C-alpha positions as a printed NumPy array, in Angstrom:
array([[-39.433,  15.996,  43.726],
       [-43.218,  15.958,  43.388],
       [-44.392,  16.811,  39.901],
       [-46.778,  19.536,  38.75 ],
       [-49.206,  16.771,  37.763],
       [-49.216,  15.404,  41.308],
       [-49.872,  18.841,  42.743],
       [-52.756,  19.434,  40.298],
       [-54.454,  16.202,  41.388],
       [-54.756,  17.164,  45.049],
       [-58.342,  17.302,  46.309],
       [-59.56 ,  19.857,  48.861],
       [-58.674,  17.668,  51.839],
       [-55.19 ,  16.953,  50.541],
       [-54.612,  20.602,  49.727],
       [-55.632,  21.587,  53.259],
       [-53.169,  19.1  ,  54.775],
       [-50.432,  20.29 ,  52.428],
       [-51.035,  23.938,  53.357],
       [-51.168,  23.147,  57.09 ],
       [-47.922,  21.141,  57.014],
       [-46.203,  23.728,  54.852],
       [-47.157,  26.621,  57.147],
       [-46.038,  24.763,  60.289],
       [-42.691,  23.891,  58.761],
       [-42.115,  27.369,  57.366],
       [-42.679,  28.853,  60.827],
       [-39.675,  26.825,  61.885],
       [-37.506,  27.8  ,  58.942],
       [-38.093,  24.684,  56.823],
       [-39.026,  25.273,  53.194],
       [-40.621,  22.436,  51.254],
       [-38.634,  21.928,  48.05 ],
       [-36.266,  24.685,  49.146],
       [-32.528,  24.853,  48.516],
       [-31.274,  25.191,  52.092],
       [-29.372,  22.328,  53.767],
       [-32.202,  21.849,  56.281],
       [-35.043,  22.111,  53.744],
       [-37.165,  19.174,  52.572],
       [-37.491,  17.992,  48.994],
       [-40.742,  16.045,  48.787],
       [-40.792,  13.009,  46.478],
       [-44.147,  11.458,  47.402],
       [-47.504,  12.955,  48.427],
       [-47.875,  10.521,  51.347],
       [-45.14 ,  12.502,  53.085],
       [-47.689,  15.182,  54.035],
       [-49.911,  12.73 ,  55.9  ],
       [-46.948,  11.301,  57.79 ],
       [-45.629,  14.767,  58.578],
       [-49.086,  15.684,  59.864],
       [-48.758,  12.847,  62.385],
       [-45.402,  14.22 ,  63.423],
       [-46.733,  17.761,  63.857],
       [-49.921,  16.833,  65.717],
       [-48.821,  13.772,  67.637],
       [-45.026,  14.04 ,  67.687],
       [-45.008,  10.74 ,  65.78 ],
       [-41.302,  10.338,  65.135],
       [-41.968,   6.811,  63.892],
       [-43.957,   8.217,  60.939],
       [-41.27 ,  10.81 ,  60.26 ],
       [-38.503,   8.205,  60.184],
       [-40.48 ,   5.776,  58.067],
       [-41.216,   8.492,  55.532],
       [-37.47 ,   8.934,  55.032],
       [-36.887,   5.179,  54.851],
       [-39.593,   4.951,  52.187],
       [-37.826,   7.59 ,  50.09 ],
       [-40.63 ,  10.148,  50.41 ],
       [-38.292,  13.076,  51.031],
       [-34.663,  14.136,  50.849],
       [-32.61 ,  16.62 ,  52.808],
       [-29.004,  17.697,  52.434],
       [-28.436,  17.9  ,  56.186],
       [-30.708,  15.815,  58.423],
       [-29.011,  17.163,  61.55 ],
       [-29.877,  20.741,  60.618],
       [-33.409,  19.656,  59.715],
       [-33.826,  18.076,  63.164],
       [-32.604,  21.307,  64.723],
       [-35.449,  23.115,  62.994],
       [-38.097,  20.53 ,  63.879],
       [-37.396,  20.833,  67.623],
       [-40.232,  23.318,  68.069],
       [-42.703,  21.638,  65.709],
       [-45.632,  20.548,  67.868],
       [-46.463,  21.561,  71.43 ],
       [-44.395,  20.396,  74.39 ],
       [-47.466,  19.054,  76.228],
       [-48.333,  16.881,  73.237],
       [-44.766,  15.612,  73.08 ],
       [-44.754,  14.677,  76.778],
       [-48.101,  12.927,  76.435],
       [-47.032,  10.784,  73.497],
       [-43.642,  10.084,  75.089],
       [-45.561,   8.733,  78.086],
       [-47.769,   6.582,  75.838],
       [-44.718,   5.103,  74.094],
       [-43.198,   4.275,  77.475],
       [-46.205,   2.419,  78.909],
       [-45.109,  -1.093,  77.776],
       [-41.798,  -0.747,  79.631],
       [-43.73 ,   0.28 ,  82.75 ],
       [-46.102,  -2.676,  82.601],
       [-43.763,  -5.44 ,  81.422],
       [-40.153,  -6.477,  81.624],
       [-39.095,  -6.095,  77.984],
       [-35.539,  -7.218,  78.775],
       [-36.127, -10.639,  80.311],
       [-33.552, -13.333,  79.565],
       [-35.472, -14.72 ,  76.601],
       [-36.384, -11.314,  75.205],
       [-32.866,  -9.941,  75.694],
       [-31.445, -12.644,  73.428],
       [-33.904, -11.632,  70.711],
       [-33.252,  -7.913,  71.209],
       [-29.483,  -8.276,  70.981],
       [-29.632, -10.6  ,  67.982],
       [-31.938,  -8.198,  66.116],
       [-29.218,  -5.539,  66.038],
       [-25.824,  -7.122,  66.565],
       [-26.309, -10.223,  64.422],
       [-27.169,  -8.419,  61.186],
       [-23.67 ,  -8.901,  59.786],
       [-20.14 ,  -8.399,  61.058],
       [-19.136,  -7.022,  57.662],
       [-21.303,  -3.934,  58.235],
       [-19.734,  -3.15 ,  61.592],
       [-16.253,  -3.999,  60.36 ],
       [-16.533,  -1.38 ,  57.633],
       [-18.37 ,   1.265,  59.661],
       [-16.391,   1.174,  62.904],
       [-12.728,   1.744,  63.634],
       [-10.061,  -0.933,  63.325],
       [-10.71 ,  -2.126,  66.889],
       [-14.488,  -2.319,  66.247],
       [-15.52 ,  -0.204,  69.205],
       [-19.28 ,   0.354,  68.896],
       [-19.412,   3.031,  71.579],
       [-18.386,   6.64 ,  72.071],
       [-14.741,   7.396,  71.319],
       [-12.738,   9.75 ,  73.535],
       [-11.391,  12.528,  71.321],
       [ -9.515,  14.578,  73.938],
       [ -5.983,  13.256,  74.086],
       [ -4.871,  12.038,  77.494],
       [ -1.379,  11.9  ,  78.946],
       [ -0.213,   8.568,  77.532],
       [ -0.768,   9.551,  73.904],
       [  1.113,  12.024,  71.723],
       [  0.342,  15.62 ,  72.703],
       [  1.041,  17.39 ,  69.407],
       [ -2.642,  18.338,  69.212],
       [ -5.551,  18.645,  71.625],
       [ -7.947,  16.302,  69.82 ],
       [ -7.422,  12.931,  68.205],
       [ -7.328,  13.234,  64.429],
       [ -8.861,   9.876,  63.47 ],
       [-11.545,   7.554,  64.756],
       [ -8.951,   4.797,  65.217],
       [ -6.871,   7.029,  67.45 ],
       [ -9.88 ,   8.269,  69.434],
       [-11.085,   4.731,  70.152],
       [ -7.602,   3.664,  71.275],
       [ -7.635,   6.743,  73.478],
       [-10.979,   5.655,  74.973],
       [ -9.739,   2.142,  75.741],
       [ -6.632,   3.571,  77.376],
       [ -8.788,   5.913,  79.463],
       [-10.82 ,   2.923,  80.674],
       [ -7.697,   0.966,  81.572],
       [ -6.292,   3.867,  83.57 ],
       [ -9.558,   4.548,  85.401],
       [ -9.726,   0.894,  86.458],
       [ -6.265,   1.116,  88.092],
       [ -5.364,  -2.29 ,  86.69 ],
       [ -2.513,  -4.388,  88.028],
       [ -0.827,  -7.358,  86.402],
       [ -2.618, -10.655,  87.011],
       [ -6.015,  -9.17 ,  87.849],
       [ -9.187, -10.918,  86.761],
       [-11.458,  -8.566,  84.807],
       [-15.057,  -9.004,  83.65 ],
       [-16.251,  -7.226,  80.495],
       [-20.078,  -7.231,  80.429],
       [-21.25 ,  -6.765,  76.847],
       [-17.821,  -7.304,  75.314],
       [-18.83 ,  -6.653,  71.701],
       [-16.319,  -7.96 ,  69.183],
       [-13.707,  -8.407,  71.887],
       [-11.115,  -5.737,  71.229],
       [-11.475,  -3.872,  74.534],
       [-10.814,  -7.144,  76.359],
       [ -7.791,  -7.791,  74.128],
       [ -6.53 ,  -4.224,  74.592],
       [ -6.655,  -4.523,  78.376],
       [ -5.007,  -7.942,  78.333],
       [ -2.203,  -6.764,  76.047],
       [ -1.423,  -3.484,  77.8  ],
       [ -2.135,  -4.274,  81.463],
       [ -1.287,  -8.006,  81.681],
       [ -4.721,  -8.952,  83.012],
       [ -7.052, -11.916,  82.434],
       [-10.265, -10.638,  80.847],
       [-13.486, -12.611,  80.553],
       [-15.903, -11.052,  78.084],
       [-19.583, -11.979,  77.897],
       [-22.109, -11.21 ,  75.16 ],
       [-25.52 , -12.383,  73.956],
       [-24.615, -11.898,  70.295],
       [-23.585, -15.108,  68.544],
       [-21.915, -13.206,  65.714],
       [-19.928, -11.066,  68.148],
       [-18.81 , -14.17 ,  70.019],
       [-17.798, -15.878,  66.789],
       [-15.8  , -12.828,  65.718],
       [-14.128, -12.356,  69.113],
       [-13.075, -15.992,  69.395],
       [-12.092, -16.633,  65.77 ],
       [-10.57 , -13.332,  64.633],
       [ -7.202, -12.01 ,  65.831],
       [ -7.014, -14.724,  68.47 ],
       [ -3.285, -14.392,  69.206],
       [ -2.671, -11.372,  71.419],
       [  0.976, -11.1  ,  70.377],
       [ -0.184, -10.495,  66.795],
       [ -2.321,  -7.475,  67.753],
       [  0.501,  -4.965,  67.685],
       [ -1.837,  -2.138,  66.669],
       [ -3.492,  -2.373,  70.102],
       [ -0.248,  -2.022,  72.041],
       [  0.686,   1.176,  73.907],
       [  4.503,   0.948,  74.145],
       [  4.774,   3.394,  77.049],
       [  2.813,   0.991,  79.295],
       [  5.612,  -1.605,  78.984],
       [  3.448,  -4.666,  79.515],
       [  4.988,  -8.09 ,  80.111],
       [  2.762,  -9.932,  77.641],
       [  1.144, -12.072,  80.351],
       [ -2.479, -11.139,  79.654],
       [ -5.129, -13.471,  78.309],
       [ -8.754, -13.328,  77.176],
       [-11.774, -15.598,  77.246],
       [-15.19 , -15.029,  75.682],
       [-18.572, -16.509,  76.578],
       [-22.137, -16.442,  75.294],
       [-23.687, -15.564,  78.64 ],
       [-26.356, -13.392,  80.231],
       [-25.142, -11.155,  83.061],
       [-27.841, -12.716,  85.25 ],
       [-25.998, -16.05 ,  85.088],
       [-22.734, -14.711,  86.525],
       [-21.51 , -16.376,  89.711],
       [-17.806, -15.65 ,  90.259],
       [-15.677, -12.867,  91.711],
       [-13.553, -10.401,  89.733],
       [-10.987,  -7.767,  90.682],
       [-12.43 ,  -5.339,  88.176],
       [-15.61 ,  -5.07 ,  86.104],
       [-16.162,  -2.964,  82.999],
       [-19.348,  -2.536,  80.99 ],
       [-19.367,  -0.337,  77.899],
       [-22.621,   0.518,  76.112],
       [-24.491,  -2.443,  77.563],
       [-26.753,  -1.119,  80.327],
       [-28.843,   0.623,  77.652],
       [-30.138,  -2.912,  76.949],
       [-30.86 ,  -3.757,  80.612],
       [-34.132,  -1.832,  81.1  ],
       [-35.704,  -0.034,  84.041],
       [-37.08 ,  -3.133,  85.715],
       [-33.654,  -4.768,  85.85 ],
       [-31.344,  -1.995,  87.065],
       [-31.499,  -3.073,  90.698],
       [-30.736,  -6.703,  89.825],
       [-27.915,  -5.605,  87.518],
       [-26.172,  -3.725,  90.324],
       [-26.906,  -6.517,  92.818],
       [-25.099,  -8.948,  90.53 ],
       [-22.165,  -6.666,  89.733],
       [-21.737,  -5.929,  93.448],
       [-21.79 ,  -9.635,  94.292],
       [-19.282, -10.4  ,  91.525],
       [-16.846,  -7.621,  92.424],
       [-14.108,  -8.077,  94.993],
       [-14.547,  -5.847,  98.045],
       [-11.486,  -3.825,  96.999],
       [-12.439,  -3.778,  93.319],
       [-13.636,  -1.154,  90.856],
       [-16.498,  -1.157,  88.381],
       [-16.437,   1.176,  85.352],
       [-19.841,   1.737,  83.757],
       [-19.883,   3.485,  80.369],
       [-23.397,   4.432,  79.258],
       [-25.563,   6.827,  77.308],
       [-27.793,   8.737,  79.701],
       [-30.449,  11.427,  80.1  ],
       [-30.574,  14.112,  82.789],
       [-34.048,  15.556,  82.318],
       [-37.081,  13.452,  83.195],
       [-39.198,  15.167,  80.499],
       [-37.067,  13.662,  77.736],
       [-38.131,  10.196,  76.546],
       [-36.128,   7.085,  77.386],
       [-37.613,   5.166,  74.477],
       [-37.836,   6.424,  70.919],
       [-40.508,   4.494,  68.97 ],
       [-38.628,   4.568,  65.655],
       [-35.337,   3.534,  67.25 ],
       [-37.078,   0.827,  69.254],
       [-38.759,  -0.647,  66.185],
       [-35.917,  -0.505,  63.67 ],
       [-32.579,  -0.213,  65.474],
       [-32.516,  -1.23 ,  69.139],
       [-35.522,  -3.336,  70.17 ],
       [-35.864,  -3.19 ,  73.935],
       [-33.379,  -0.354,  74.21 ],
       [-33.914,   2.085,  77.09 ],
       [-31.676,   5.07 ,  77.847],
       [-31.377,   5.438,  81.635],
       [-32.027,   8.607,  83.583],
       [-29.215,   9.601,  85.934],
       [-31.451,   9.299,  88.999],
       [-32.475,   5.751,  88.025],
       [-28.882,   4.571,  87.961],
       [-28.05 ,   6.293,  91.221],
       [-31.128,   4.89 ,  92.937],
       [-30.229,   1.416,  91.669],
       [-26.625,   1.421,  92.911],
       [-27.374,   3.327,  96.131],
       [-26.116,   1.297,  99.102],
       [-24.226,  -1.098,  96.806],
       [-21.547,   1.174,  95.372],
       [-19.746,   4.42 ,  96.086],
       [-19.425,   6.721,  93.089],
       [-15.712,   7.535,  92.883],
       [-15.936,   9.424,  89.588],
       [-18.577,  10.606,  87.114],
       [-17.281,  11.785,  83.746],
       [-19.493,  13.274,  81.022],
       [-18.081,  13.549,  77.506],
       [-21.289,  13.317,  75.485],
       [-20.261,  15.753,  72.753],
       [-17.572,  13.236,  71.789],
       [-20.397,  10.932,  70.685],
       [-21.432,  13.541,  68.123],
       [-17.943,  13.373,  66.611],
       [-17.981,   9.574,  66.78 ],
       [-21.329,   9.244,  65.031],
       [-20.263,  11.59 ,  62.245],
       [-17.201,   9.401,  61.694],
       [-19.358,   6.247,  61.608],
       [-21.743,   7.888,  59.139],
       [-18.892,   8.886,  56.865],
       [-17.517,   5.332,  57.004],
       [-20.962,   3.948,  56.213],
       [-21.363,   6.234,  53.196],
       [-17.943,   5.375,  51.807],
       [-18.412,   1.631,  52.442],
       [-21.869,   1.348,  50.889],
       [-20.555,   0.011,  47.527],
       [-19.168,  -2.966,  49.478],
       [-22.418,  -3.469,  51.419],
       [-25.21 ,  -2.921,  48.886],
       [-25.1  ,  -6.528,  47.685],
       [-26.319,  -7.591,  51.136],
       [-28.527,  -4.694,  52.288],
       [-31.225,  -2.92 ,  50.275],
       [-31.789,   0.792,  49.71 ],
       [-34.362,   1.011,  52.512],
       [-31.8  ,  -0.376,  54.951],
       [-29.287,   2.213,  53.753],
       [-31.738,   5.051,  54.391],
       [-32.693,   3.576,  57.76 ],
       [-29.053,   3.438,  58.821],
       [-28.348,   6.999,  57.658],
       [-31.392,   8.243,  59.582],
       [-30.247,   6.32 ,  62.673],
       [-26.706,   7.724,  62.671],
       [-27.901,  11.25 ,  61.844],
       [-30.606,  11.44 ,  64.508],
       [-28.263,  10.068,  67.164],
       [-25.577,  12.579,  66.178],
       [-28.148,  15.365,  66.519],
       [-29.208,  14.16 ,  69.99 ],
       [-25.641,  14.338,  71.283],
       [-24.866,  17.601,  69.517],
       [-27.876,  19.214,  71.196],
       [-27.089,  17.499,  74.533],
       [-30.39 ,  15.677,  74.624],
       [-28.292,  12.604,  75.366],
       [-25.05 ,  12.351,  77.288],
       [-22.228,   9.868,  77.609],
       [-21.246,   8.986,  81.153],
       [-18.461,   6.958,  82.671],
       [-19.035,   6.056,  86.296],
       [-16.223,   4.581,  88.376],
       [-17.753,   2.701,  91.304],
       [-16.252,   0.993,  94.337],
       [-17.914,  -1.107,  97.019],
       [-16.433,   0.52 , 100.11 ],
       [-14.182,   3.348,  98.952],
       [-11.09 ,   2.758,  96.867],
       [ -7.721,   2.503,  98.622],
       [ -6.124,   5.918,  99.27 ],
       [ -8.771,   7.571,  97.147],
       [ -9.418,   7.022,  93.438],
       [ -7.576,   9.494,  91.172],
       [ -9.7  ,  10.654,  88.26 ],
       [ -8.278,  10.46 ,  84.76 ],
       [ -9.221,  12.668,  81.851]])
């Protein structure tokens, strides 16, 4: 909290900025140094200058950095973000969103060389962090909380993150209509557990590719024997135990073989606008004519919402771009038929809250490696993302694509 001495030292210019910021926030139900869950408790005078940037120029980078620098506190960042939605004019927001997006229009920010750097900047910061924050199967993507037919039906929603992520992997396996012996490609395989889940439960050969060296090391050196991964097994599927997995450090642009099925979960957000067409060219070339491709991605419907957030791009996902629905459809037009399009974006809100809770509870085990600024950065990241999915600014889509129409139709699973 700012002290009475700090307040007394404000000059005329500072007092004007303080009054302006205070009035703008109060119009939106935010009280400075108030007691409400969405109120701000100011700890440093510089906050007002950064908040001024946010109000006038929709500078979310300044807003996020002010939290990272411990200039303010809030009991509920999600509620605070709800109240800041109307701070600033929509025309200003669209203008600055356009300015932030100019580099991605002019240059390919996801070239092969740059993609390696982008992926390493986020996914190679330490497997211990992700191991503690994520579920047991280390799925770093939206869980599926609505129980489907192959899981216990005593309740409508999964009760734990572990269960919801298992549910998601099962949903993917069912949507792919897998058969024993099939060759499956997992583009952006993460720490390898989806590939292992599919191999264990559907008796398929999965090849997973990633650009993260730490993910590859984890996937290839942790839980390497499929028969030992009993927690991944769904008994009702009655697999024969003939599946196998293989992991590679490889860019999708270097693929040159054919697969019966392709799956990509949470990876196309790293591909970028200039590469969508090539991405679908490659996946079409690498998919058998009778195959299926499941694409799991965050997405945006409305073209007025920004694809690139400057704070997120600087601190969390360098080179990350959330695709618009029309961009994806334009890119796979003529290459794939859309057999199914499933939106369960609100499930990401639940998933992010679970990750945030895990992060909070695991911090005592992590603080020896990461500093307090990192902790605040990570809390801001998980909270702002949760808000975006809660308010349906972002969505979570699963597309099931075929090259020429799937045999006898393609039943949709939910």
